[in-house]
N, C-alpha and C positions, 0 to 999 in steps of 0.2 A: 607832277602828273595831275591833270584835272580829273574831277569826279566822272566826267564823261568818258575820258580815256581809260580810267580805272575800270568803269563798268564795261566798256567795250572789250578790254582785255579778258575779263572773267567770262565773257560770251564767246571769246574767239576759239577756233578750232585748235590753235596752238596751245592754249591753256588747257583745254579739254584733253589734248593728247598727253601733256605733262602730267595732269592730274591722274589720268588713267595709268601711266607708268608708275607714279608714286604708290597708287593703290595696289598695282600688281606687285611692285617690289615689297610692299608690306603684307602681301597674301590677303588683302581686303580686311586686315585687322588693325585696330587702334594700336599704335606703337607705344602707347603708354600703359593701356590696361588690357589689351588683346581682345576687346569686344569687336564684333563685326562693325565695319564702317564703310561709308562712301564719301567721307569728308576729308579735305586736306587743309592744312594750316601753314602759313609761311613763318618760319622762325624769325625772320627779319624782312623788312621790306626794301632793303638795299638792292636785292636781286629781282625785285618785282618787274615782270615783263622783260627781263634780261636773259641772255642765253643759259646762264647758270642758274636760273630760277628753280628748275626741277631738283637740284641738289639741296636747296634750302627749304623744301616742302616736307611736311611730315603728315602722315595719315592719322587722324584723331576721331574718335566717336564724338557724338554730340555732347556728352557729358564732360569728357576731357577737354574738348574744344571751349566749352563754356567756362570751365575752371581756369584754362590758360588765359582766356580773354579777360576774365575778372581780375586775375593776378596781374596782368599787363596794365589794366586801367588803374588798379590801386597803386602799382609802382609808378605810373606816370604822374599820379596825384601826390606822390610822396608818402604814401601810407607804408608803414613798416609791414613787411610780409614775412611770415615765419620762414626760417631758414636763411635769412639774409643777415 
């Protein structure tokens, strides 16, 4: 998927509908710390823009989203992460 296709998907009505359902399912709360949130995270990108994408999305607050992204970057760089 090109970056243009990636951006177009995030701006699509299909993605907005999936995100709304994920947030509704989570009660508008972060699924990690229970803080209020309006953000979603893909647990993996193999479902990105696919029919089962919604099942792979998690509602996260900005703080938890940042922590997950830092952990994923560190792991991709081969840095040992606590708990592994």
